[in-house]
Jmol script that loads the backbone (N, CA, C; Angstrom):
load data "model"
ATOM      1  N   MET A   1     -43.758  -6.160  -1.698  1.00  0.00           N
ATOM      2  CA  MET A   1     -44.684  -7.090  -1.127  1.00  0.00           C
ATOM      3  C   MET A   1     -44.986  -6.560   0.291  1.00  0.00           C
ATOM      4  N   GLY A   2     -46.220  -7.155   0.857  1.00  0.00           N
ATOM      5  CA  GLY A   2     -46.761  -6.526   1.943  1.00  0.00           C
ATOM      6  C   GLY A   2     -46.026  -6.893   3.474  1.00  0.00           C
ATOM      7  N   THR A   3     -46.758  -6.646   4.333  1.00  0.00           N
ATOM      8  CA  THR A   3     -46.027  -7.182   5.775  1.00  0.00           C
ATOM      9  C   THR A   3     -46.132  -8.596   6.034  1.00  0.00           C
ATOM     10  N   SER A   4     -45.153  -9.054   6.901  1.00  0.00           N
ATOM     11  CA  SER A   4     -45.046 -10.418   7.074  1.00  0.00           C
ATOM     12  C   SER A   4     -45.824 -10.811   8.511  1.00  0.00           C
ATOM     13  N   SER A   5     -47.075 -11.458   8.179  1.00  0.00           N
ATOM     14  CA  SER A   5     -47.735 -11.895   9.202  1.00  0.00           C
ATOM     15  C   SER A   5     -47.925 -13.379   9.221  1.00  0.00           C
ATOM     16  N   SER A   6     -48.458 -13.966  10.032  1.00  0.00           N
ATOM     17  CA  SER A   6     -48.646 -15.676   9.873  1.00  0.00           C
ATOM     18  C   SER A   6     -49.904 -16.074  10.455  1.00  0.00           C
ATOM     19  N   ARG A   7     -50.481 -17.082   9.735  1.00  0.00           N
ATOM     20  CA  ARG A   7     -51.719 -17.789  10.261  1.00  0.00           C
ATOM     21  C   ARG A   7     -51.446 -19.192  10.027  1.00  0.00           C
ATOM     22  N   ILE A   8     -52.278 -20.085  10.724  1.00  0.00           N
ATOM     23  CA  ILE A   8     -52.322 -21.492  10.632  1.00  0.00           C
ATOM     24  C   ILE A   8     -53.749 -21.881  10.100  1.00  0.00           C
ATOM     25  N   VAL A   9     -53.743 -22.774   9.026  1.00  0.00           N
ATOM     26  CA  VAL A   9     -54.843 -23.297   8.619  1.00  0.00           C
ATOM     27  C   VAL A   9     -54.797 -24.885   8.461  1.00  0.00           C
ATOM     28  N   ASN A  10     -55.760 -25.616   8.497  1.00  0.00           N
ATOM     29  CA  ASN A  10     -55.739 -27.019   8.409  1.00  0.00           C
ATOM     30  C   ASN A  10     -55.905 -27.342   6.928  1.00  0.00           C
ATOM     31  N   VAL A  11     -55.447 -28.605   6.555  1.00  0.00           N
ATOM     32  CA  VAL A  11     -55.330 -29.268   5.276  1.00  0.00           C
ATOM     33  C   VAL A  11     -56.740 -29.055   4.406  1.00  0.00           C
ATOM     34  N   HIS A  12     -57.777 -29.146   5.066  1.00  0.00           N
ATOM     35  CA  HIS A  12     -58.966 -29.049   4.360  1.00  0.00           C
ATOM     36  C   HIS A  12     -59.379 -27.556   4.029  1.00  0.00           C
ATOM     37  N   GLU A  13     -59.204 -26.699   5.095  1.00  0.00           N
ATOM     38  CA  GLU A  13     -59.192 -25.320   4.561  1.00  0.00           C
ATOM     39  C   GLU A  13     -58.191 -24.872   3.484  1.00  0.00           C
ATOM     40  N   ALA A  14     -57.136 -25.464   3.594  1.00  0.00           N
ATOM     41  CA  ALA A  14     -56.037 -25.018   2.662  1.00  0.00           C
ATOM     42  C   ALA A  14     -56.649 -25.401   1.294  1.00  0.00           C
ATOM     43  N   LYS A  15     -57.007 -26.843   1.012  1.00  0.00           N
ATOM     44  CA  LYS A  15     -57.539 -27.099  -0.182  1.00  0.00           C
ATOM     45  C   LYS A  15     -58.665 -26.414  -0.643  1.00  0.00           C
ATOM     46  N   THR A  16     -59.644 -25.932   0.239  1.00  0.00           N
ATOM     47  CA  THR A  16     -60.719 -25.257  -0.141  1.00  0.00           C
ATOM     48  C   THR A  16     -60.270 -23.903  -0.543  1.00  0.00           C
ATOM     49  N   ASN A  17     -59.459 -23.195   0.116  1.00  0.00           N
ATOM     50  CA  ASN A  17     -59.000 -21.850  -0.209  1.00  0.00           C
ATOM     51  C   ASN A  17     -57.622 -21.685  -0.640  1.00  0.00           C
ATOM     52  N   PHE A  18     -57.330 -22.520  -1.460  1.00  0.00           N
ATOM     53  CA  PHE A  18     -55.796 -22.590  -2.014  1.00  0.00           C
ATOM     54  C   PHE A  18     -55.495 -21.228  -2.781  1.00  0.00           C
ATOM     55  N   SER A  19     -56.503 -20.709  -3.592  1.00  0.00           N
ATOM     56  CA  SER A  19     -56.009 -19.706  -4.467  1.00  0.00           C
ATOM     57  C   SER A  19     -55.988 -18.449  -3.547  1.00  0.00           C
ATOM     58  N   ARG A  20     -56.933 -18.362  -2.655  1.00  0.00           N
ATOM     59  CA  ARG A  20     -56.826 -17.124  -1.610  1.00  0.00           C
ATOM     60  C   ARG A  20     -55.558 -17.218  -0.719  1.00  0.00           C
ATOM     61  N   LEU A  21     -55.189 -18.331  -0.559  1.00  0.00           N
ATOM     62  CA  LEU A  21     -54.074 -18.681   0.386  1.00  0.00           C
ATOM     63  C   LEU A  21     -52.668 -18.287  -0.336  1.00  0.00           C
ATOM     64  N   ILE A  22     -52.635 -18.713  -1.514  1.00  0.00           N
ATOM     65  CA  ILE A  22     -51.330 -18.270  -2.284  1.00  0.00           C
ATOM     66  C   ILE A  22     -51.382 -16.807  -2.571  1.00  0.00           C
ATOM     67  N   ASP A  23     -52.499 -16.194  -2.868  1.00  0.00           N
ATOM     68  CA  ASP A  23     -52.351 -14.737  -3.013  1.00  0.00           C
ATOM     69  C   ASP A  23     -52.186 -14.132  -1.684  1.00  0.00           C
ATOM     70  N   ALA A  24     -52.564 -14.617  -0.548  1.00  0.00           N
ATOM     71  CA  ALA A  24     -52.016 -13.925   0.613  1.00  0.00           C
ATOM     72  C   ALA A  24     -50.570 -14.273   0.881  1.00  0.00           C
ATOM     73  N   ALA A  25     -49.870 -15.362   0.514  1.00  0.00           N
ATOM     74  CA  ALA A  25     -48.629 -15.726   0.766  1.00  0.00           C
ATOM     75  C   ALA A  25     -47.749 -14.618  -0.274  1.00  0.00           C
ATOM     76  N   HIS A  26     -48.445 -14.353  -1.421  1.00  0.00           N
ATOM     77  CA  HIS A  26     -47.689 -13.566  -2.491  1.00  0.00           C
ATOM     78  C   HIS A  26     -47.691 -12.006  -1.794  1.00  0.00           C
ATOM     79  N   SER A  27     -48.757 -11.718  -1.025  1.00  0.00           N
ATOM     80  CA  SER A  27     -48.694 -10.444  -0.357  1.00  0.00           C
ATOM     81  C   SER A  27     -47.952 -10.207   0.858  1.00  0.00           C
ATOM     82  N   GLY A  28     -47.203 -11.411   1.282  1.00  0.00           N
ATOM     83  CA  GLY A  28     -46.211 -11.236   2.268  1.00  0.00           C
ATOM     84  C   GLY A  28     -46.603 -12.060   3.525  1.00  0.00           C
ATOM     85  N   GLU A  29     -47.759 -12.637   3.583  1.00  0.00           N
ATOM     86  CA  GLU A  29     -48.360 -13.508   4.656  1.00  0.00           C
ATOM     87  C   GLU A  29     -47.623 -14.845   4.653  1.00  0.00           C
ATOM     88  N   ILE A  30     -47.401 -15.309   5.845  1.00  0.00           N
ATOM     89  CA  ILE A  30     -46.868 -16.733   5.986  1.00  0.00           C
ATOM     90  C   ILE A  30     -47.934 -17.487   6.342  1.00  0.00           C
ATOM     91  N   ILE A  31     -48.276 -18.625   5.531  1.00  0.00           N
ATOM     92  CA  ILE A  31     -49.390 -19.449   5.737  1.00  0.00           C
ATOM     93  C   ILE A  31     -48.935 -20.855   6.402  1.00  0.00           C
ATOM     94  N   VAL A  32     -49.037 -21.246   7.468  1.00  0.00           N
ATOM     95  CA  VAL A  32     -48.821 -22.562   7.899  1.00  0.00           C
ATOM     96  C   VAL A  32     -50.021 -23.500   7.808  1.00  0.00           C
ATOM     97  N   VAL A  33     -49.579 -24.461   7.087  1.00  0.00           N
ATOM     98  CA  VAL A  33     -50.639 -25.553   6.837  1.00  0.00           C
ATOM     99  C   VAL A  33     -50.379 -26.673   8.027  1.00  0.00           C
ATOM    100  N   ALA A  34     -51.533 -27.020   8.768  1.00  0.00           N
ATOM    101  CA  ALA A  34     -51.533 -28.113   9.709  1.00  0.00           C
ATOM    102  C   ALA A  34     -52.150 -29.208   9.271  1.00  0.00           C
ATOM    103  N   LYS A  35     -51.518 -30.407   9.624  1.00  0.00           N
ATOM    104  CA  LYS A  35     -52.106 -31.855   9.413  1.00  0.00           C
ATOM    105  C   LYS A  35     -52.144 -32.465  10.904  1.00  0.00           C
ATOM    106  N   GLY A  36     -53.443 -32.834  11.108  1.00  0.00           N
ATOM    107  CA  GLY A  36     -53.602 -33.544  12.638  1.00  0.00           C
ATOM    108  C   GLY A  36     -53.312 -32.572  13.544  1.00  0.00           C
ATOM    109  N   GLY A  37     -53.465 -31.253  13.348  1.00  0.00           N
ATOM    110  CA  GLY A  37     -53.304 -30.341  14.383  1.00  0.00           C
ATOM    111  C   GLY A  37     -51.756 -29.954  14.597  1.00  0.00           C
ATOM    112  N   ARG A  38     -50.919 -30.351  13.870  1.00  0.00           N
ATOM    113  CA  ARG A  38     -49.575 -30.088  13.984  1.00  0.00           C
ATOM    114  C   ARG A  38     -49.004 -29.341  12.583  1.00  0.00           C
ATOM    115  N   PRO A  39     -48.156 -28.465  12.792  1.00  0.00           N
ATOM    116  CA  PRO A  39     -47.642 -27.669  11.574  1.00  0.00           C
ATOM    117  C   PRO A  39     -46.903 -28.643  10.548  1.00  0.00           C
ATOM    118  N   TRP A  40     -47.461 -28.424   9.419  1.00  0.00           N
ATOM    119  CA  TRP A  40     -46.986 -29.580   8.389  1.00  0.00           C
ATOM    120  C   TRP A  40     -46.007 -29.057   7.188  1.00  0.00           C
ATOM    121  N   ALA A  41     -46.493 -27.849   6.743  1.00  0.00           N
ATOM    122  CA  ALA A  41     -45.959 -27.237   5.574  1.00  0.00           C
ATOM    123  C   ALA A  41     -46.125 -25.659   5.805  1.00  0.00           C
ATOM    124  N   ARG A  42     -45.381 -24.962   4.905  1.00  0.00           N
ATOM    125  CA  ARG A  42     -45.350 -23.444   5.015  1.00  0.00           C
ATOM    126  C   ARG A  42     -45.605 -22.892   3.669  1.00  0.00           C
ATOM    127  N   LEU A  43     -46.452 -22.006   3.250  1.00  0.00           N
ATOM    128  CA  LEU A  43     -46.731 -21.090   2.099  1.00  0.00           C
ATOM    129  C   LEU A  43     -45.885 -19.730   2.440  1.00  0.00           C
ATOM    130  N   VAL A  44     -44.956 -19.375   1.787  1.00  0.00           N
ATOM    131  CA  VAL A  44     -44.345 -18.143   1.967  1.00  0.00           C
ATOM    132  C   VAL A  44     -44.131 -17.371   0.646  1.00  0.00           C
ATOM    133  N   PRO A  45     -44.001 -16.142   0.733  1.00  0.00           N
ATOM    134  CA  PRO A  45     -43.791 -15.585  -0.707  1.00  0.00           C
ATOM    135  C   PRO A  45     -42.347 -15.852  -1.239  1.00  0.00           C
ATOM    136  N   LEU A  46     -42.329 -15.867  -2.611  1.00  0.00           N
ATOM    137  CA  LEU A  46     -40.816 -16.079  -3.236  1.00  0.00           C
ATOM    138  C   LEU A  46     -40.132 -14.761  -3.115  1.00  0.00           C
ATOM    139  N   GLU A  47     -38.783 -15.092  -3.166  1.00  0.00           N
ATOM    140  CA  GLU A  47     -37.997 -13.936  -3.233  1.00  0.00           C
ATOM    141  C   GLU A  47     -38.108 -13.228  -4.505  1.00  0.00           C
ATOM    142  N   PRO A  48     -38.070 -11.932  -4.629  1.00  0.00           N
ATOM    143  CA  PRO A  48     -38.024 -11.365  -6.052  1.00  0.00           C
ATOM    144  C   PRO A  48     -37.064 -11.848  -6.842  1.00  0.00           C
ATOM    145  N   SER A  49     -37.363 -12.143  -8.049  1.00  0.00           N
ATOM    146  CA  SER A  49     -36.303 -12.659  -8.915  1.00  0.00           C
ATOM    147  C   SER A  49     -35.334 -11.581  -9.458  1.00  0.00           C
ATOM    148  N   SER A  50     -34.123 -11.996  -9.707  1.00  0.00           N
ATOM    149  CA  SER A  50     -33.180 -10.988 -10.134  1.00  0.00           C
ATOM    150  C   SER A  50     -33.291 -10.604 -11.442  1.00  0.00           C
ATOM    151  N   PRO A  51     -33.002  -9.458 -12.018  1.00  0.00           N
ATOM    152  CA  PRO A  51     -33.161  -9.084 -13.377  1.00  0.00           C
ATOM    153  C   PRO A  51     -32.469  -9.911 -14.470  1.00  0.00           C
ATOM    154  N   LYS A  52     -32.997 -10.064 -15.456  1.00  0.00           N
ATOM    155  CA  LYS A  52     -32.526 -10.760 -16.545  1.00  0.00           C
ATOM    156  C   LYS A  52     -31.153 -10.044 -17.087  1.00  0.00           C
ATOM    157  N   ARG A  53     -30.252 -10.931 -17.471  1.00  0.00           N
ATOM    158  CA  ARG A  53     -28.926 -10.431 -18.123  1.00  0.00           C
ATOM    159  C   ARG A  53     -29.312  -9.766 -19.567  1.00  0.00           C
ATOM    160  N   GLN A  54     -28.680  -8.674 -19.895  1.00  0.00           N
ATOM    161  CA  GLN A  54     -28.691  -8.291 -21.103  1.00  0.00           C
ATOM    162  C   GLN A  54     -27.392  -8.144 -21.846  1.00  0.00           C
ATOM    163  N   PRO A  55     -27.121  -8.938 -22.772  1.00  0.00           N
ATOM    164  CA  PRO A  55     -25.900  -8.871 -23.398  1.00  0.00           C
ATOM    165  C   PRO A  55     -25.684  -7.503 -24.179  1.00  0.00           C
ATOM    166  N   GLY A  56     -24.471  -7.061 -24.035  1.00  0.00           N
ATOM    167  CA  GLY A  56     -24.059  -5.711 -24.669  1.00  0.00           C
ATOM    168  C   GLY A  56     -24.413  -4.510 -23.943  1.00  0.00           C
ATOM    169  N   VAL A  57     -24.717  -4.489 -22.595  1.00  0.00           N
ATOM    170  CA  VAL A  57     -25.039  -3.474 -21.894  1.00  0.00           C
ATOM    171  C   VAL A  57     -23.740  -2.557 -21.694  1.00  0.00           C
ATOM    172  N   TRP A  58     -22.654  -3.106 -21.526  1.00  0.00           N
ATOM    173  CA  TRP A  58     -21.273  -2.308 -21.547  1.00  0.00           C
ATOM    174  C   TRP A  58     -20.515  -2.149 -22.714  1.00  0.00           C
ATOM    175  N   SER A  59     -21.230  -2.562 -23.794  1.00  0.00           N
ATOM    176  CA  SER A  59     -20.521  -2.238 -25.148  1.00  0.00           C
ATOM    177  C   SER A  59     -20.458  -0.789 -25.447  1.00  0.00           C
ATOM    178  N   GLY A  60     -19.204  -0.308 -25.776  1.00  0.00           N
ATOM    179  CA  GLY A  60     -18.785   1.092 -25.785  1.00  0.00           C
ATOM    180  C   GLY A  60     -18.493   1.733 -24.582  1.00  0.00           C
ATOM    181  N   VAL A  61     -18.792   1.099 -23.413  1.00  0.00           N
ATOM    182  CA  VAL A  61     -18.383   1.567 -22.255  1.00  0.00           C
ATOM    183  C   VAL A  61     -17.032   1.287 -21.644  1.00  0.00           C
ATOM    184  N   ILE A  62     -16.938  -0.095 -21.794  1.00  0.00           N
ATOM    185  CA  ILE A  62     -15.517  -0.515 -21.380  1.00  0.00           C
ATOM    186  C   ILE A  62     -15.083  -1.185 -22.730  1.00  0.00           C
ATOM    187  N   THR A  63     -13.575  -1.431 -22.605  1.00  0.00           N
ATOM    188  CA  THR A  63     -12.853  -2.118 -23.685  1.00  0.00           C
ATOM    189  C   THR A  63     -11.948  -3.190 -23.085  1.00  0.00           C
ATOM    190  N   LEU A  64     -12.103  -4.314 -23.599  1.00  0.00           N
ATOM    191  CA  LEU A  64     -11.216  -5.365 -22.950  1.00  0.00           C
ATOM    192  C   LEU A  64      -9.915  -5.373 -23.944  1.00  0.00           C
ATOM    193  N   PRO A  65      -8.678  -5.651 -23.155  1.00  0.00           N
ATOM    194  CA  PRO A  65      -7.563  -5.962 -24.085  1.00  0.00           C
ATOM    195  C   PRO A  65      -7.837  -7.213 -25.039  1.00  0.00           C
ATOM    196  N   PRO A  66      -7.008  -7.255 -26.083  1.00  0.00           N
ATOM    197  CA  PRO A  66      -6.989  -8.592 -26.906  1.00  0.00           C
ATOM    198  C   PRO A  66      -6.913  -9.709 -26.162  1.00  0.00           C
ATOM    199  N   PRO A  67      -7.316 -10.825 -26.440  1.00  0.00           N
ATOM    200  CA  PRO A  67      -7.180 -12.372 -25.913  1.00  0.00           C
ATOM    201  C   PRO A  67      -5.678 -12.512 -25.502  1.00  0.00           C
ATOM    202  N   GLU A  68      -4.767 -12.321 -26.461  1.00  0.00           N
ATOM    203  CA  GLU A  68      -3.349 -12.599 -26.293  1.00  0.00           C
ATOM    204  C   GLU A  68      -2.930 -11.945 -24.931  1.00  0.00           C
ATOM    205  N   VAL A  69      -3.277 -10.692 -24.580  1.00  0.00           N
ATOM    206  CA  VAL A  69      -3.051  -9.931 -23.479  1.00  0.00           C
ATOM    207  C   VAL A  69      -3.557 -10.432 -22.203  1.00  0.00           C
ATOM    208  N   LEU A  70      -4.723 -10.871 -22.344  1.00  0.00           N
ATOM    209  CA  LEU A  70      -5.640 -11.420 -21.210  1.00  0.00           C
ATOM    210  C   LEU A  70      -4.974 -12.908 -20.714  1.00  0.00           C
ATOM    211  N   LEU A  71      -4.244 -13.652 -21.615  1.00  0.00           N
ATOM    212  CA  LEU A  71      -3.950 -14.823 -21.393  1.00  0.00           C
ATOM    213  C   LEU A  71      -2.450 -14.892 -21.154  1.00  0.00           C
ATOM    214  N   GLU A  72      -1.695 -13.627 -21.152  1.00  0.00           N
ATOM    215  CA  GLU A  72      -0.320 -13.646 -20.747  1.00  0.00           C
ATOM    216  C   GLU A  72      -0.262 -14.133 -19.258  1.00  0.00           C
ATOM    217  N   PRO A  73       1.096 -14.785 -18.804  1.00  0.00           N
ATOM    218  CA  PRO A  73       1.175 -15.191 -17.549  1.00  0.00           C
ATOM    219  C   PRO A  73       1.193 -13.997 -16.696  1.00  0.00           C
ATOM    220  N   LEU A  74       0.794 -14.103 -15.251  1.00  0.00           N
ATOM    221  CA  LEU A  74       0.890 -13.159 -14.460  1.00  0.00           C
ATOM    222  C   LEU A  74       2.266 -12.838 -14.028  1.00  0.00           C
ATOM    223  N   PRO A  75       2.693 -11.448 -13.748  1.00  0.00           N
ATOM    224  CA  PRO A  75       3.918 -11.085 -13.032  1.00  0.00           C
ATOM    225  C   PRO A  75       4.223 -11.981 -11.863  1.00  0.00           C
ATOM    226  N   GLU A  76       5.483 -12.228 -11.626  1.00  0.00           N
ATOM    227  CA  GLU A  76       6.043 -12.883 -10.241  1.00  0.00           C
ATOM    228  C   GLU A  76       5.251 -12.365  -8.996  1.00  0.00           C
ATOM    229  N   GLU A  77       5.444 -10.931  -9.002  1.00  0.00           N
ATOM    230  CA  GLU A  77       4.859 -10.409  -7.665  1.00  0.00           C
ATOM    231  C   GLU A  77       3.379 -10.562  -7.586  1.00  0.00           C
ATOM    232  N   GLU A  78       2.449 -10.604  -8.564  1.00  0.00           N
ATOM    233  CA  GLU A  78       1.077 -10.877  -8.478  1.00  0.00           C
ATOM    234  C   GLU A  78       0.877 -12.255  -8.169  1.00  0.00           C
ATOM    235  N   LEU A  79       1.608 -13.240  -8.762  1.00  0.00           N
ATOM    236  CA  LEU A  79       1.394 -14.593  -8.384  1.00  0.00           C
ATOM    237  C   LEU A  79       1.770 -14.859  -6.841  1.00  0.00           C
ATOM    238  N   ALA A  80       2.849 -14.050  -6.310  1.00  0.00           N
ATOM    239  CA  ALA A  80       3.208 -14.288  -4.815  1.00  0.00           C
ATOM    240  C   ALA A  80       2.099 -13.750  -4.086  1.00  0.00           C
ATOM    241  N   ALA A  81       1.382 -12.643  -4.619  1.00  0.00           N
ATOM    242  CA  ALA A  81       0.296 -12.012  -3.842  1.00  0.00           C
ATOM    243  C   ALA A  81      -0.817 -12.943  -3.627  1.00  0.00           C
ATOM    244  N   LEU A  82      -1.031 -13.789  -4.637  1.00  0.00           N
ATOM    245  CA  LEU A  82      -2.188 -14.918  -4.485  1.00  0.00           C
ATOM    246  C   LEU A  82      -2.041 -15.793  -3.247  1.00  0.00           C
ATOM    247  N   ASP A  83      -0.824 -16.150  -2.933  1.00  0.00           N
ATOM    248  CA  ASP A  83      -0.627 -17.055  -1.788  1.00  0.00           C
ATOM    249  C   ASP A  83      -0.647 -16.293  -0.452  1.00  0.00           C
ATOM    250  N   GLU A  84      -0.779 -14.918  -0.355  1.00  0.00           N
ATOM    251  CA  GLU A  84      -0.602 -14.202   0.881  1.00  0.00           C
ATOM    252  C   GLU A  84      -2.062 -14.222   1.342  1.00  0.00           C
ATOM    253  N   PRO A  85      -2.394 -14.251   2.853  1.00  0.00           N
ATOM    254  CA  PRO A  85      -3.734 -14.232   3.185  1.00  0.00           C
ATOM    255  C   PRO A  85      -4.476 -12.831   2.993  1.00  0.00           C
ATOM    256  N   LEU A  86      -5.728 -12.812   2.787  1.00  0.00           N
ATOM    257  CA  LEU A  86      -6.204 -11.497   2.676  1.00  0.00           C
ATOM    258  C   LEU A  86      -6.618 -10.730   3.895  1.00  0.00           C
ATOM    259  N   LEU A  87      -6.689 -11.384   5.017  1.00  0.00           N
ATOM    260  CA  LEU A  87      -6.809 -10.548   6.331  1.00  0.00           C
ATOM    261  C   LEU A  87      -5.558 -10.473   7.125  1.00  0.00           C
TER     262      LEU A  87
END
end "model"
wireframe off; spacefill off
backbone 0.3
color backbone group
């Protein structure tokens, strides 16, 4: 997206030019909408969405142990380590 600049518009101008304003917001501009001369709302660009998950990407790359191994109780030393502070 573009650079982040800001401008203030009144409600009437925002209604008249809404399409242009959301395009400007999408390009990185911050649009402040004023009502009665006071800032009231803000149009800002959305954060980029995270990529969609793709099942099976790691298929053949990693191999998990069978469920019975994953569900075995942890050894005593690992259980004790969980109670220790990290820092």
